[in-house]
PDB file as gemmi writes it, atoms N, CA and C in Angstrom:
CRYST1    1.000    1.000    1.000  90.00  90.00  90.00 P 1                      
ATOM      1  N   UNK A   1     118.085  11.279  65.245  1.00  0.00           N  
ATOM      2  CA  UNK A   1     118.339  12.587  64.689  1.00  0.00           C  
ATOM      3  C   UNK A   1     117.470  12.731  63.450  1.00  0.00           C  
ATOM      4  N   UNK A   2     116.695  13.782  63.373  1.00  0.00           N  
ATOM      5  CA  UNK A   2     115.802  14.018  62.236  1.00  0.00           C  
ATOM      6  C   UNK A   2     116.234  15.257  61.467  1.00  0.00           C  
ATOM      7  N   UNK A   3     116.160  15.167  60.176  1.00  0.00           N  
ATOM      8  CA  UNK A   3     116.439  16.307  59.304  1.00  0.00           C  
ATOM      9  C   UNK A   3     115.346  16.366  58.250  1.00  0.00           C  
ATOM     10  N   UNK A   4     114.796  17.567  58.048  1.00  0.00           N  
ATOM     11  CA  UNK A   4     113.759  17.719  57.032  1.00  0.00           C  
ATOM     12  C   UNK A   4     114.406  17.882  55.665  1.00  0.00           C  
ATOM     13  N   UNK A   5     113.656  17.486  54.654  1.00  0.00           N  
ATOM     14  CA  UNK A   5     114.106  17.668  53.281  1.00  0.00           C  
ATOM     15  C   UNK A   5     112.907  18.051  52.445  1.00  0.00           C  
ATOM     16  N   UNK A   6     113.176  18.648  51.324  1.00  0.00           N  
ATOM     17  CA  UNK A   6     112.087  19.040  50.440  1.00  0.00           C  
ATOM     18  C   UNK A   6     111.502  17.806  49.773  1.00  0.00           C  
ATOM     19  N   UNK A   7     110.194  17.832  49.603  1.00  0.00           N  
ATOM     20  CA  UNK A   7     109.528  16.727  48.927  1.00  0.00           C  
ATOM     21  C   UNK A   7     109.871  16.797  47.442  1.00  0.00           C  
ATOM     22  N   UNK A   8     110.438  15.711  46.934  1.00  0.00           N  
ATOM     23  CA  UNK A   8     110.840  15.669  45.526  1.00  0.00           C  
ATOM     24  C   UNK A   8     110.684  14.244  45.013  1.00  0.00           C  
ATOM     25  N   UNK A   9     110.829  14.091  43.709  1.00  0.00           N  
ATOM     26  CA  UNK A   9     110.728  12.767  43.095  1.00  0.00           C  
ATOM     27  C   UNK A   9     111.917  12.555  42.169  1.00  0.00           C  
ATOM     28  N   UNK A  10     112.244  11.291  41.987  1.00  0.00           N  
ATOM     29  CA  UNK A  10     113.276  10.926  41.029  1.00  0.00           C  
ATOM     30  C   UNK A  10     114.650  11.463  41.361  1.00  0.00           C  
ATOM     31  N   UNK A  11     115.283  12.050  40.354  1.00  0.00           N  
ATOM     32  CA  UNK A  11     116.657  12.529  40.495  1.00  0.00           C  
ATOM     33  C   UNK A  11     116.773  13.657  41.522  1.00  0.00           C  
ATOM     34  N   UNK A  12     115.781  14.513  41.600  1.00  0.00           N  
ATOM     35  CA  UNK A  12     115.791  15.598  42.585  1.00  0.00           C  
ATOM     36  C   UNK A  12     115.781  15.068  44.005  1.00  0.00           C  
ATOM     37  N   UNK A  13     115.030  13.993  44.233  1.00  0.00           N  
ATOM     38  CA  UNK A  13     114.979  13.361  45.553  1.00  0.00           C  
ATOM     39  C   UNK A  13     116.330  12.737  45.895  1.00  0.00           C  
ATOM     40  N   UNK A  14     116.937  12.059  44.933  1.00  0.00           N  
ATOM     41  CA  UNK A  14     118.245  11.434  45.158  1.00  0.00           C  
ATOM     42  C   UNK A  14     119.303  12.491  45.470  1.00  0.00           C  
ATOM     43  N   UNK A  15     119.247  13.613  44.781  1.00  0.00           N  
ATOM     44  CA  UNK A  15     120.196  14.697  45.034  1.00  0.00           C  
ATOM     45  C   UNK A  15     120.006  15.274  46.432  1.00  0.00           C  
ATOM     46  N   UNK A  16     118.757  15.484  46.829  1.00  0.00           N  
ATOM     47  CA  UNK A  16     118.474  16.033  48.162  1.00  0.00           C  
ATOM     48  C   UNK A  16     118.992  15.101  49.252  1.00  0.00           C  
ATOM     49  N   UNK A  17     118.774  13.807  49.076  1.00  0.00           N  
ATOM     50  CA  UNK A  17     119.225  12.827  50.069  1.00  0.00           C  
ATOM     51  C   UNK A  17     120.749  12.785  50.120  1.00  0.00           C  
ATOM     52  N   UNK A  18     121.392  12.752  48.960  1.00  0.00           N  
ATOM     53  CA  UNK A  18     122.858  12.664  48.949  1.00  0.00           C  
ATOM     54  C   UNK A  18     123.504  13.931  49.506  1.00  0.00           C  
ATOM     55  N   UNK A  19     122.824  15.066  49.413  1.00  0.00           N  
ATOM     56  CA  UNK A  19     123.348  16.297  50.003  1.00  0.00           C  
ATOM     57  C   UNK A  19     123.206  16.305  51.522  1.00  0.00           C  
ATOM     58  N   UNK A  20     122.170  15.668  52.046  1.00  0.00           N  
ATOM     59  CA  UNK A  20     121.922  15.667  53.490  1.00  0.00           C  
ATOM     60  C   UNK A  20     122.675  14.571  54.239  1.00  0.00           C  
ATOM     61  N   UNK A  21     122.956  13.448  53.597  1.00  0.00           N  
ATOM     62  CA  UNK A  21     123.554  12.297  54.288  1.00  0.00           C  
ATOM     63  C   UNK A  21     124.878  12.584  54.996  1.00  0.00           C  
ATOM     64  N   UNK A  22     125.840  13.251  54.379  1.00  0.00           N  
ATOM     65  CA  UNK A  22     127.107  13.483  55.099  1.00  0.00           C  
ATOM     66  C   UNK A  22     126.919  14.285  56.383  1.00  0.00           C  
ATOM     67  N   UNK A  23     126.027  15.260  56.356  1.00  0.00           N  
ATOM     68  CA  UNK A  23     125.786  16.080  57.538  1.00  0.00           C  
ATOM     69  C   UNK A  23     125.063  15.282  58.619  1.00  0.00           C  
ATOM     70  N   UNK A  24     124.137  14.431  58.208  1.00  0.00           N  
ATOM     71  CA  UNK A  24     123.426  13.571  59.152  1.00  0.00           C  
ATOM     72  C   UNK A  24     124.400  12.618  59.836  1.00  0.00           C  
ATOM     73  N   UNK A  25     125.284  12.005  59.070  1.00  0.00           N  
ATOM     74  CA  UNK A  25     126.274  11.086  59.643  1.00  0.00           C  
ATOM     75  C   UNK A  25     127.230  11.815  60.580  1.00  0.00           C  
ATOM     76  N   UNK A  26     127.645  13.012  60.210  1.00  0.00           N  
ATOM     77  CA  UNK A  26     128.544  13.795  61.057  1.00  0.00           C  
ATOM     78  C   UNK A  26     127.870  14.140  62.387  1.00  0.00           C  
ATOM     79  N   UNK A  27     126.615  14.559  62.333  1.00  0.00           N  
ATOM     80  CA  UNK A  27     125.896  14.915  63.556  1.00  0.00           C  
ATOM     81  C   UNK A  27     125.655  13.693  64.435  1.00  0.00           C  
ATOM     82  N   UNK A  28     125.375  12.537  63.831  1.00  0.00           N  
ATOM     83  CA  UNK A  28     125.232  11.301  64.612  1.00  0.00           C  
ATOM     84  C   UNK A  28     126.539  10.976  65.328  1.00  0.00           C  
ATOM     85  N   UNK A  29     127.650  11.092  64.613  1.00  0.00           N  
ATOM     86  CA  UNK A  29     128.963  10.821  65.201  1.00  0.00           C  
ATOM     87  C   UNK A  29     129.246  11.782  66.356  1.00  0.00           C  
ATOM     88  N   UNK A  30     128.962  13.060  66.160  1.00  0.00           N  
ATOM     89  CA  UNK A  30     129.194  14.066  67.196  1.00  0.00           C  
ATOM     90  C   UNK A  30     128.360  13.776  68.435  1.00  0.00           C  
ATOM     91  N   UNK A  31     127.092  13.426  68.244  1.00  0.00           N  
ATOM     92  CA  UNK A  31     126.231  13.110  69.389  1.00  0.00           C  
ATOM     93  C   UNK A  31     126.726  11.875  70.127  1.00  0.00           C  
ATOM     94  N   UNK A  32     127.137  10.851  69.392  1.00  0.00           N  
ATOM     95  CA  UNK A  32     127.662   9.640  70.041  1.00  0.00           C  
ATOM     96  C   UNK A  32     128.912   9.949  70.854  1.00  0.00           C  
ATOM     97  N   UNK A  33     129.821  10.725  70.295  1.00  0.00           N  
ATOM     98  CA  UNK A  33     131.052  11.065  71.008  1.00  0.00           C  
ATOM     99  C   UNK A  33     130.768  11.887  72.260  1.00  0.00           C  
ATOM    100  N   UNK A  34     129.819  12.814  72.178  1.00  0.00           N  
ATOM    101  CA  UNK A  34     129.469  13.608  73.352  1.00  0.00           C  
ATOM    102  C   UNK A  34     128.823  12.751  74.434  1.00  0.00           C  
ATOM    103  N   UNK A  35     127.959  11.827  74.048  1.00  0.00           N  
ATOM    104  CA  UNK A  35     127.343  10.933  75.032  1.00  0.00           C  
ATOM    105  C   UNK A  35     128.383  10.020  75.665  1.00  0.00           C  
ATOM    106  N   UNK A  36     129.343   9.585  74.870  1.00  0.00           N  
ATOM    107  CA  UNK A  36     130.424   8.744  75.381  1.00  0.00           C  
ATOM    108  C   UNK A  36     131.250   9.515  76.412  1.00  0.00           C  
ATOM    109  N   UNK A  37     131.605  10.751  76.095  1.00  0.00           N  
ATOM    110  CA  UNK A  37     132.369  11.584  77.029  1.00  0.00           C  
ATOM    111  C   UNK A  37     131.575  11.863  78.298  1.00  0.00           C  
ATOM    112  N   UNK A  38     130.281  12.106  78.154  1.00  0.00           N  
ATOM    113  CA  UNK A  38     129.427  12.402  79.300  1.00  0.00           C  
ATOM    114  C   UNK A  38     129.373  11.229  80.265  1.00  0.00           C  
ATOM    115  N   UNK A  39     129.496  10.026  79.739  1.00  0.00           N  
ATOM    116  CA  UNK A  39     129.479   8.829  80.581  1.00  0.00           C  
ATOM    117  C   UNK A  39     130.878   8.420  81.041  1.00  0.00           C  
ATOM    118  N   UNK A  40     131.901   9.159  80.619  1.00  0.00           N  
ATOM    119  CA  UNK A  40     133.265   8.877  81.046  1.00  0.00           C  
ATOM    120  C   UNK A  40     133.874   7.670  80.365  1.00  0.00           C  
ATOM    121  N   UNK A  41     133.367   7.307  79.204  1.00  0.00           N  
ATOM    122  CA  UNK A  41     133.845   6.127  78.480  1.00  0.00           C  
ATOM    123  C   UNK A  41     134.645   6.548  77.253  1.00  0.00           C  
ATOM    124  N   UNK A  42     135.434   5.605  76.711  1.00  0.00           N  
ATOM    125  CA  UNK A  42     136.312   5.977  75.599  1.00  0.00           C  
ATOM    126  C   UNK A  42     136.287   5.014  74.413  1.00  0.00           C  
ATOM    127  N   UNK A  43     135.350   4.069  74.385  1.00  0.00           N  
ATOM    128  CA  UNK A  43     135.289   3.129  73.257  1.00  0.00           C  
ATOM    129  C   UNK A  43     133.847   2.688  73.017  1.00  0.00           C  
ATOM    130  N   UNK A  44     133.551   2.369  71.770  1.00  0.00           N  
ATOM    131  CA  UNK A  44     132.238   1.849  71.380  1.00  0.00           C  
ATOM    132  C   UNK A  44     132.406   0.492  70.719  1.00  0.00           C  
ATOM    133  N   UNK A  45     131.478  -0.402  71.003  1.00  0.00           N  
ATOM    134  CA  UNK A  45     131.443  -1.701  70.334  1.00  0.00           C  
ATOM    135  C   UNK A  45     130.039  -1.938  69.811  1.00  0.00           C  
ATOM    136  N   UNK A  46     129.951  -2.672  68.729  1.00  0.00           N  
ATOM    137  CA  UNK A  46     128.655  -3.031  68.162  1.00  0.00           C  
ATOM    138  C   UNK A  46     127.901  -1.832  67.616  1.00  0.00           C  
ATOM    139  N   UNK A  47     128.623  -0.905  67.017  1.00  0.00           N  
ATOM    140  CA  UNK A  47     127.983   0.294  66.470  1.00  0.00           C  
ATOM    141  C   UNK A  47     127.015  -0.095  65.363  1.00  0.00           C  
ATOM    142  N   UNK A  48     125.812   0.409  65.484  1.00  0.00           N  
ATOM    143  CA  UNK A  48     124.782   0.121  64.494  1.00  0.00           C  
ATOM    144  C   UNK A  48     124.129   1.441  64.108  1.00  0.00           C  
ATOM    145  N   UNK A  49     124.146   1.744  62.836  1.00  0.00           N  
ATOM    146  CA  UNK A  49     123.557   2.989  62.347  1.00  0.00           C  
ATOM    147  C   UNK A  49     122.432   2.644  61.383  1.00  0.00           C  
ATOM    148  N   UNK A  50     121.267   3.231  61.636  1.00  0.00           N  
ATOM    149  CA  UNK A  50     120.109   3.034  60.765  1.00  0.00           C  
ATOM    150  C   UNK A  50     119.701   4.399  60.221  1.00  0.00           C  
ATOM    151  N   UNK A  51     119.505   4.470  58.934  1.00  0.00           N  
ATOM    152  CA  UNK A  51     119.045   5.706  58.310  1.00  0.00           C  
ATOM    153  C   UNK A  51     117.784   5.383  57.526  1.00  0.00           C  
ATOM    154  N   UNK A  52     116.729   6.100  57.847  1.00  0.00           N  
ATOM    155  CA  UNK A  52     115.449   5.913  57.162  1.00  0.00           C  
ATOM    156  C   UNK A  52     115.134   7.171  56.365  1.00  0.00           C  
ATOM    157  N   UNK A  53     114.629   6.959  55.160  1.00  0.00           N  
ATOM    158  CA  UNK A  53     114.310   8.070  54.271  1.00  0.00           C  
ATOM    159  C   UNK A  53     112.809   8.107  54.066  1.00  0.00           C  
ATOM    160  N   UNK A  54     112.218   9.247  54.390  1.00  0.00           N  
ATOM    161  CA  UNK A  54     110.797   9.458  54.162  1.00  0.00           C  
ATOM    162  C   UNK A  54     110.603  10.501  53.074  1.00  0.00           C  
ATOM    163  N   UNK A  55     109.347  10.842  52.815  1.00  0.00           N  
ATOM    164  CA  UNK A  55     109.068  11.825  51.766  1.00  0.00           C  
ATOM    165  C   UNK A  55     109.627  13.200  52.101  1.00  0.00           C  
ATOM    166  N   UNK A  56     109.525  13.593  53.381  1.00  0.00           N  
ATOM    167  CA  UNK A  56     109.967  14.935  53.762  1.00  0.00           C  
ATOM    168  C   UNK A  56     110.981  14.933  54.900  1.00  0.00           C  
ATOM    169  N   UNK A  57     111.510  13.760  55.257  1.00  0.00           N  
ATOM    170  CA  UNK A  57     112.410  13.710  56.399  1.00  0.00           C  
ATOM    171  C   UNK A  57     113.405  12.568  56.288  1.00  0.00           C  
ATOM    172  N   UNK A  58     114.603  12.798  56.812  1.00  0.00           N  
ATOM    173  CA  UNK A  58     115.606  11.745  56.982  1.00  0.00           C  
ATOM    174  C   UNK A  58     115.747  11.508  58.476  1.00  0.00           C  
ATOM    175  N   UNK A  59     115.819  10.251  58.878  1.00  0.00           N  
ATOM    176  CA  UNK A  59     115.948   9.897  60.282  1.00  0.00           C  
ATOM    177  C   UNK A  59     117.187   9.040  60.448  1.00  0.00           C  
ATOM    178  N   UNK A  60     118.042   9.412  61.373  1.00  0.00           N  
ATOM    179  CA  UNK A  60     119.247   8.639  61.661  1.00  0.00           C  
ATOM    180  C   UNK A  60     119.228   8.174  63.096  1.00  0.00           C  
ATOM    181  N   UNK A  61     119.556   6.910  63.314  1.00  0.00           N  
ATOM    182  CA  UNK A  61     119.595   6.332  64.652  1.00  0.00           C  
ATOM    183  C   UNK A  61     120.891   5.549  64.788  1.00  0.00           C  
ATOM    184  N   UNK A  62     121.671   5.883  65.794  1.00  0.00           N  
ATOM    185  CA  UNK A  62     122.933   5.184  66.046  1.00  0.00           C  
ATOM    186  C   UNK A  62     122.883   4.607  67.448  1.00  0.00           C  
ATOM    187  N   UNK A  63     123.305   3.348  67.580  1.00  0.00           N  
ATOM    188  CA  UNK A  63     123.355   2.721  68.903  1.00  0.00           C  
ATOM    189  C   UNK A  63     124.610   1.866  68.990  1.00  0.00           C  
ATOM    190  N   UNK A  64     125.141   1.767  70.212  1.00  0.00           N  
ATOM    191  CA  UNK A  64     126.360   0.997  70.446  1.00  0.00           C  
ATOM    192  C   UNK A  64     126.488   0.746  71.940  1.00  0.00           C  
ATOM    193  N   UNK A  65     127.437  -0.101  72.294  1.00  0.00           N  
ATOM    194  CA  UNK A  65     127.764  -0.349  73.692  1.00  0.00           C  
ATOM    195  C   UNK A  65     129.029   0.434  74.017  1.00  0.00           C  
ATOM    196  N   UNK A  66     128.944   1.298  75.014  1.00  0.00           N  
ATOM    197  CA  UNK A  66     130.087   2.106  75.417  1.00  0.00           C  
ATOM    198  C   UNK A  66     130.830   1.447  76.565  1.00  0.00           C  
ATOM    199  N   UNK A  67     132.152   1.508  76.532  1.00  0.00           N  
ATOM    200  CA  UNK A  67     132.986   0.944  77.600  1.00  0.00           C  
ATOM    201  C   UNK A  67     134.170   1.873  77.853  1.00  0.00           C  
ATOM    202  N   UNK A  68     134.822   1.646  78.999  1.00  0.00           N  
ATOM    203  CA  UNK A  68     136.067   2.352  79.290  1.00  0.00           C  
ATOM    204  C   UNK A  68     137.197   1.344  79.191  1.00  0.00           C  
ATOM    205  N   UNK A  69     138.135   1.588  78.283  1.00  0.00           N  
ATOM    206  CA  UNK A  69     139.301   0.732  78.111  1.00  0.00           C  
ATOM    207  C   UNK A  69     140.522   1.468  78.647  1.00  0.00           C  
ATOM    208  N   UNK A  70     141.216   0.848  79.597  1.00  0.00           N  
ATOM    209  CA  UNK A  70     142.376   1.506  80.199  1.00  0.00           C  
ATOM    210  C   UNK A  70     143.523   1.674  79.209  1.00  0.00           C  
ATOM    211  N   UNK A  71     143.558   0.856  78.155  1.00  0.00           N  
ATOM    212  CA  UNK A  71     144.631   0.953  77.162  1.00  0.00           C  
ATOM    213  C   UNK A  71     144.491   2.192  76.279  1.00  0.00           C  
ATOM    214  N   UNK A  72     143.302   2.770  76.229  1.00  0.00           N  
ATOM    215  CA  UNK A  72     143.069   3.967  75.419  1.00  0.00           C  
ATOM    216  C   UNK A  72     143.147   5.213  76.298  1.00  0.00           C  
ATOM    217  N   UNK A  73     143.404   6.371  75.693  1.00  0.00           N  
ATOM    218  CA  UNK A  73     143.438   7.608  76.487  1.00  0.00           C  
ATOM    219  C   UNK A  73     142.077   7.889  77.123  1.00  0.00           C  
ATOM    220  N   UNK A  74     142.108   8.515  78.282  1.00  0.00           N  
ATOM    221  CA  UNK A  74     140.861   8.906  78.939  1.00  0.00           C  
ATOM    222  C   UNK A  74     140.142   9.935  78.080  1.00  0.00           C  
ATOM    223  N   UNK A  75     138.811   9.886  78.082  1.00  0.00           N  
ATOM    224  CA  UNK A  75     138.074  10.855  77.272  1.00  0.00           C  
ATOM    225  C   UNK A  75     138.232  12.263  77.838  1.00  0.00           C  
ATOM    226  N   UNK A  76     138.278  13.227  76.963  1.00  0.00           N  
ATOM    227  CA  UNK A  76     138.337  14.617  77.401  1.00  0.00           C  
ATOM    228  C   UNK A  76     136.975  15.042  77.918  1.00  0.00           C  
ATOM    229  N   UNK A  77     136.950  16.133  78.619  1.00  0.00           N  
ATOM    230  CA  UNK A  77     135.682  16.652  79.109  1.00  0.00           C  
ATOM    231  C   UNK A  77     134.919  17.354  78.006  1.00  0.00           C  
ATOM    232  N   UNK A  78     133.717  17.747  78.328  1.00  0.00           N  
ATOM    233  CA  UNK A  78     132.892  18.496  77.388  1.00  0.00           C  
ATOM    234  C   UNK A  78     132.932  19.956  77.819  1.00  0.00           C  
ATOM    235  N   UNK A  79     133.322  20.825  76.911  1.00  0.00           N  
ATOM    236  CA  UNK A  79     133.403  22.253  77.197  1.00  0.00           C  
ATOM    237  C   UNK A  79     132.365  22.992  76.370  1.00  0.00           C  
ATOM    238  N   UNK A  80     131.596  23.829  77.026  1.00  0.00           N  
ATOM    239  CA  UNK A  80     130.641  24.667  76.317  1.00  0.00           C  
ATOM    240  C   UNK A  80     131.414  25.837  75.728  1.00  0.00           C  
ATOM    241  N   UNK A  81     131.245  26.063  74.435  1.00  0.00           N  
ATOM    242  CA  UNK A  81     131.969  27.142  73.764  1.00  0.00           C  
ATOM    243  C   UNK A  81     131.008  27.893  72.857  1.00  0.00           C  
ATOM    244  N   UNK A  82     131.391  29.077  72.526  1.00  0.00           N  
ATOM    245  CA  UNK A  82     130.583  29.871  71.614  1.00  0.00           C  
ATOM    246  C   UNK A  82     130.755  31.342  71.905  1.00  0.00           C  
ATOM    247  N   UNK A  83     130.126  32.152  71.115  1.00  0.00           N  
ATOM    248  CA  UNK A  83     130.184  33.590  71.344  1.00  0.00           C  
ATOM    249  C   UNK A  83     129.349  33.908  72.577  1.00  0.00           C  
ATOM    250  N   UNK A  84     129.928  34.670  73.458  1.00  0.00           N  
ATOM    251  CA  UNK A  84     129.207  35.032  74.673  1.00  0.00           C  
ATOM    252  C   UNK A  84     128.970  36.532  74.693  1.00  0.00           C  
ATOM    253  N   UNK A  85     127.713  36.908  74.753  1.00  0.00           N  
ATOM    254  CA  UNK A  85     127.442  38.338  74.888  1.00  0.00           C  
ATOM    255  C   UNK A  85     127.911  38.812  76.262  1.00  0.00           C  
ATOM    256  N   UNK A  86     128.132  40.087  76.396  1.00  0.00           N  
ATOM    257  CA  UNK A  86     128.639  40.619  77.662  1.00  0.00           C  
ATOM    258  C   UNK A  86     127.510  40.773  78.684  1.00  0.00           C  
ATOM    259  N   UNK A  87     126.677  39.765  78.767  1.00  0.00           N  
ATOM    260  CA  UNK A  87     125.567  39.751  79.715  1.00  0.00           C  
ATOM    261  C   UNK A  87     125.952  38.836  80.869  1.00  0.00           C  
ATOM    262  N   UNK A  88     125.949  39.356  82.080  1.00  0.00           N  
ATOM    263  CA  UNK A  88     126.391  38.585  83.246  1.00  0.00           C  
ATOM    264  C   UNK A  88     125.472  37.393  83.515  1.00  0.00           C  
ATOM    265  N   UNK A  89     124.172  37.519  83.249  1.00  0.00           N  
ATOM    266  CA  UNK A  89     123.265  36.392  83.490  1.00  0.00           C  
ATOM    267  C   UNK A  89     123.549  35.265  82.502  1.00  0.00           C  
ATOM    268  N   UNK A  90     123.916  35.613  81.278  1.00  0.00           N  
ATOM    269  CA  UNK A  90     124.259  34.597  80.281  1.00  0.00           C  
ATOM    270  C   UNK A  90     125.521  33.856  80.699  1.00  0.00           C  
ATOM    271  N   UNK A  91     126.512  34.601  81.171  1.00  0.00           N  
ATOM    272  CA  UNK A  91     127.757  33.981  81.623  1.00  0.00           C  
ATOM    273  C   UNK A  91     127.519  33.080  82.827  1.00  0.00           C  
ATOM    274  N   UNK A  92     126.641  33.501  83.734  1.00  0.00           N  
ATOM    275  CA  UNK A  92     126.300  32.673  84.892  1.00  0.00           C  
ATOM    276  C   UNK A  92     125.586  31.406  84.445  1.00  0.00           C  
ATOM    277  N   UNK A  93     124.717  31.538  83.454  1.00  0.00           N  
ATOM    278  CA  UNK A  93     123.996  30.373  82.928  1.00  0.00           C  
ATOM    279  C   UNK A  93     124.978  29.380  82.302  1.00  0.00           C  
ATOM    280  N   UNK A  94     125.911  29.875  81.506  1.00  0.00           N  
ATOM    281  CA  UNK A  94     126.918  29.009  80.880  1.00  0.00           C  
ATOM    282  C   UNK A  94     127.764  28.331  81.947  1.00  0.00           C  
ATOM    283  N   UNK A  95     128.166  29.084  82.957  1.00  0.00           N  
ATOM    284  CA  UNK A  95     128.968  28.528  84.049  1.00  0.00           C  
ATOM    285  C   UNK A  95     128.196  27.449  84.800  1.00  0.00           C  
ATOM    286  N   UNK A  96     126.908  27.686  85.031  1.00  0.00           N  
ATOM    287  CA  UNK A  96     126.053  26.708  85.710  1.00  0.00           C  
ATOM    288  C   UNK A  96     125.906  25.437  84.876  1.00  0.00           C  
ATOM    289  N   UNK A  97     125.707  25.596  83.562  1.00  0.00           N  
ATOM    290  CA  UNK A  97     125.582  24.434  82.673  1.00  0.00           C  
ATOM    291  C   UNK A  97     126.883  23.625  82.653  1.00  0.00           C  
ATOM    292  N   UNK A  98     128.036  24.313  82.611  1.00  0.00           N  
ATOM    293  CA  UNK A  98     129.327  23.630  82.609  1.00  0.00           C  
ATOM    294  C   UNK A  98     129.516  22.844  83.899  1.00  0.00           C  
ATOM    295  N   UNK A  99     129.098  23.414  85.023  1.00  0.00           N  
ATOM    296  CA  UNK A  99     129.209  22.730  86.315  1.00  0.00           C  
ATOM    297  C   UNK A  99     128.333  21.477  86.328  1.00  0.00           C  
ATOM    298  N   UNK A 100     127.112  21.575  85.785  1.00  0.00           N  
ATOM    299  CA  UNK A 100     126.212  20.416  85.725  1.00  0.00           C  
ATOM    300  C   UNK A 100     126.817  19.305  84.866  1.00  0.00           C  
ATOM    301  N   UNK A 101     127.425  19.669  83.754  1.00  0.00           N  
ATOM    302  CA  UNK A 101     128.059  18.675  82.879  1.00  0.00           C  
ATOM    303  C   UNK A 101     129.197  17.985  83.616  1.00  0.00           C  
ATOM    304  N   UNK A 102     130.054  18.764  84.272  1.00  0.00           N  
ATOM    305  CA  UNK A 102     131.185  18.186  85.010  1.00  0.00           C  
ATOM    306  C   UNK A 102     130.710  17.296  86.151  1.00  0.00           C  
ATOM    307  N   UNK A 103     129.638  17.700  86.846  1.00  0.00           N  
ATOM    308  CA  UNK A 103     129.077  16.877  87.923  1.00  0.00           C  
ATOM    309  C   UNK A 103     128.519  15.565  87.380  1.00  0.00           C  
ATOM    310  N   UNK A 104     127.849  15.633  86.227  1.00  0.00           N  
ATOM    311  CA  UNK A 104     127.290  14.426  85.611  1.00  0.00           C  
ATOM    312  C   UNK A 104     128.398  13.465  85.208  1.00  0.00           C  
ATOM    313  N   UNK A 105     129.479  13.977  84.645  1.00  0.00           N  
ATOM    314  CA  UNK A 105     130.607  13.121  84.263  1.00  0.00           C  
ATOM    315  C   UNK A 105     131.184  12.441  85.495  1.00  0.00           C  
ATOM    316  N   UNK A 106     131.353  13.189  86.583  1.00  0.00           N  
ATOM    317  CA  UNK A 106     131.895  12.618  87.821  1.00  0.00           C  
ATOM    318  C   UNK A 106     130.965  11.544  88.390  1.00  0.00           C  
ATOM    319  N   UNK A 107     129.655  11.795  88.368  1.00  0.00           N  
ATOM    320  CA  UNK A 107     128.687  10.807  88.874  1.00  0.00           C  
ATOM    321  C   UNK A 107     128.704   9.540  88.022  1.00  0.00           C  
ATOM    322  N   UNK A 108     128.794   9.707  86.704  1.00  0.00           N  
ATOM    323  CA  UNK A 108     128.822   8.543  85.819  1.00  0.00           C  
ATOM    324  C   UNK A 108     130.087   7.720  86.018  1.00  0.00           C  
ATOM    325  N   UNK A 109     131.216   8.381  86.229  1.00  0.00           N  
ATOM    326  CA  UNK A 109     132.460   7.641  86.490  1.00  0.00           C  
ATOM    327  C   UNK A 109     132.334   6.830  87.771  1.00  0.00           C  
ATOM    328  N   UNK A 110     131.680   7.407  88.769  1.00  0.00           N  
ATOM    329  CA  UNK A 110     131.466   6.684  90.024  1.00  0.00           C  
ATOM    330  C   UNK A 110     130.470   5.539  89.819  1.00  0.00           C  
ATOM    331  N   UNK A 111     129.399   5.802  89.091  1.00  0.00           N  
ATOM    332  CA  UNK A 111     128.368   4.792  88.841  1.00  0.00           C  
ATOM    333  C   UNK A 111     128.923   3.592  88.083  1.00  0.00           C  
ATOM    334  N   UNK A 112     129.724   3.849  87.042  1.00  0.00           N  
ATOM    335  CA  UNK A 112     130.273   2.774  86.219  1.00  0.00           C  
ATOM    336  C   UNK A 112     131.625   2.278  86.725  1.00  0.00           C  
ATOM    337  N   UNK A 113     132.042   2.787  87.888  1.00  0.00           N  
ATOM    338  CA  UNK A 113     133.303   2.383  88.525  1.00  0.00           C  
ATOM    339  C   UNK A 113     134.496   2.556  87.584  1.00  0.00           C  
ATOM    340  N   UNK A 114     134.571   3.727  86.995  1.00  0.00           N  
ATOM    341  CA  UNK A 114     135.675   4.051  86.092  1.00  0.00           C  
ATOM    342  C   UNK A 114     136.736   4.779  86.897  1.00  0.00           C  
ATOM    343  N   UNK A 115     137.881   4.142  87.042  1.00  0.00           N  
ATOM    344  CA  UNK A 115     139.003   4.716  87.781  1.00  0.00           C  
ATOM    345  C   UNK A 115     140.239   4.703  86.896  1.00  0.00           C  
ATOM    346  N   UNK A 116     140.452   5.776  86.121  1.00  0.00           N  
ATOM    347  CA  UNK A 116     141.624   5.786  85.241  1.00  0.00           C  
ATOM    348  C   UNK A 116     142.921   5.735  86.046  1.00  0.00           C  
ATOM    349  N   UNK A 117     143.942   5.078  85.481  1.00  0.00           N  
ATOM    350  CA  UNK A 117     145.217   4.974  86.203  1.00  0.00           C  
ATOM    351  C   UNK A 117     145.925   6.308  86.335  1.00  0.00           C  
TER     352      UNK A 117                                                      
END                                                                             
């Protein structure tokens, strides 16, 4: 995940970084949770987060091993949400995307042999 920042030095640079870090961490967490749900898994092990700071950019990389644990609740599905204009083609597109997501989750559960009780 990359986020741009203004080029600064000293205290201004530290302020810019400290303002961006919470949002970067939140977005990394959100992406990890969505990828976990997409694969039909409900737990992560060995989470490793790397954050690199450049002159004009912050880079965040999160990696972990995802598993399905029967002792934990099954992951919820991913639902596309947002304001929808009253355009029928837009609604069809959203419906098509939701179907693709649900199909991918089902295929991943079959691939990883995830059979919740």
